[in-house]
C-alpha positions as CSV (number, residue, x, y, z in Angstrom):
1,M,14.3,-3.0,18.3
2,S,16.0,-4.1,21.3
3,G,13.1,-5.4,23.3
4,Q,11.5,-2.0,24.0
5,A,8.0,-1.2,23.1
6,D,7.6,0.8,19.8
7,G,5.2,3.5,20.9
8,G,4.4,4.6,17.4
9,L,3.9,1.4,15.9
10,E,0.0,1.2,16.2
11,A,0.0,4.8,14.4
12,L,2.3,3.6,11.6
13,L,0.1,0.4,11.1
14,D,-3.0,2.7,11.2
15,L,-1.5,4.5,8.0
16,D,-1.6,1.3,5.9
17,G,-3.7,2.0,2.5
18,Y,-3.7,5.7,3.0
19,V,-3.1,7.9,0.0
20,L,-2.5,11.6,0.9
21,V,-2.7,14.2,-2.0
22,L,-0.4,17.1,-1.3
23,D,-1.6,19.6,-4.0
24,E,-4.6,20.9,-5.5
25,S,-3.7,19.5,-8.9
26,G,-3.1,16.1,-7.4
27,N,0.4,16.2,-9.1
28,Y,2.1,15.0,-5.7
29,W,0.8,12.4,-3.5
30,I,2.1,9.9,-0.6
31,K,1.1,6.5,-0.4
32,F,1.4,4.2,2.8
33,I,1.6,0.3,2.8
34,V,2.4,-1.1,6.4
35,K,1.7,-4.7,7.4
36,R,2.7,-7.0,10.3
37,V,5.0,-9.9,9.2
38,P,6.9,-12.7,10.8
39,A,10.1,-11.3,12.2
40,S,13.0,-12.7,10.2
41,P,16.6,-11.3,9.5
42,A,15.5,-9.2,6.5
43,K,12.8,-7.9,8.6
44,P,13.6,-8.0,12.3
45,H,11.3,-5.5,13.2
46,G,8.0,-7.6,11.9
47,L,7.0,-5.2,9.6
48,D,6.8,-4.9,5.8
49,Y,6.7,-1.4,4.6
50,S,6.5,1.4,2.3
51,L,6.2,4.9,2.6
52,T,6.5,7.0,-0.9
53,L,6.4,10.4,-2.2
54,H,5.2,10.5,-6.0
55,G,5.7,13.2,-8.4
56,P,3.5,14.5,-11.5
57,R,4.3,11.5,-13.5
58,G,3.7,9.0,-10.8
59,E,7.4,8.7,-10.3
60,R,8.6,7.7,-6.8
61,L,10.5,10.7,-5.3
62,V,11.1,9.7,-1.7
63,G,10.6,6.0,-0.4
64,F,11.3,4.2,2.8
65,D,10.7,0.6,2.4
66,N,12.0,-3.2,3.0
67,A,10.6,-4.8,0.0
68,H,14.1,-5.5,-1.3
69,S,17.6,-5.0,0.0
70,A,19.6,-1.9,-0.9
71,A,22.6,-2.3,-3.1
72,R,25.2,-2.2,-0.2
73,T,23.2,-4.6,1.8
74,R,24.3,-8.1,2.5
75,R,22.0,-11.1,2.0
76,G,20.4,-12.0,5.4
77,E,20.7,-8.5,6.9
78,P,17.6,-6.3,7.4
79,Q,16.6,-4.9,4.1
80,D,15.5,-1.3,5.3
81,H,16.6,1.4,2.9
82,K,15.5,4.7,1.5
83,H,15.1,6.0,-1.8
84,R,15.7,9.7,-3.1
85,F,14.9,10.0,-6.6
86,E,16.7,7.2,-8.5
87,K,19.2,6.3,-5.6
88,A,18.7,3.9,-2.8
89,F,20.8,4.2,0.4
90,P,20.7,1.9,3.6
91,Y,18.3,3.0,6.5
92,S,18.5,1.7,10.0
93,Y,15.1,1.1,11.3
94,L,14.9,2.4,14.9
95,D,11.2,2.5,15.4
96,A,8.1,3.7,13.9
97,V,8.4,7.3,14.8
98,S,11.9,7.6,13.8
99,L,10.7,6.0,10.6
100,L,7.9,8.6,10.3
101,E,10.2,11.6,11.2
102,A,12.9,10.5,8.7
103,F,10.1,10.0,6.0
104,W,8.7,13.4,6.4
105,T,12.0,15.3,6.8
106,E,12.7,13.9,3.3
107,V,9.4,14.6,1.7
108,D,9.7,18.2,3.0
109,A,13.1,18.6,1.5
110,V,12.0,17.5,-1.8
111,L,8.8,19.6,-1.7
112,K,10.8,22.6,-0.6
113,K,13.5,22.0,-3.5
114,R,10.4,21.9,-6.2
115,G,8.7,25.2,-4.7
116,L,5.9,23.4,-3.4
117,H,6.4,23.7,0.5
118,E,7.3,27.1,2.3
119,D,9.1,27.4,5.4
120,A,6.9,27.9,8.4
């Protein structure tokens, strides 16, 4: 962030530890881990986060995190990236609201593809 207040940061931090079950059978669930950390080149926004959608076997279907660097990220650069199934892609963290919007967009797309989410 470029010195601007992150209006959704407290809401994101409040999600820490939440697990949200998405279907009656409990096969699809979301887990949020969000902690403040000292700002660093790898985590310039001062957050350690992992937002994940899991499938029937517990496998990660969607994830946004900064626990490790993505394949194309150089050492010392921000570690933000996203996962979609088995692939990881760089993700540019802007703010908490944008992170949540991007995460829910990916979750909706995967659930629609699997026939678990209908268009409104």
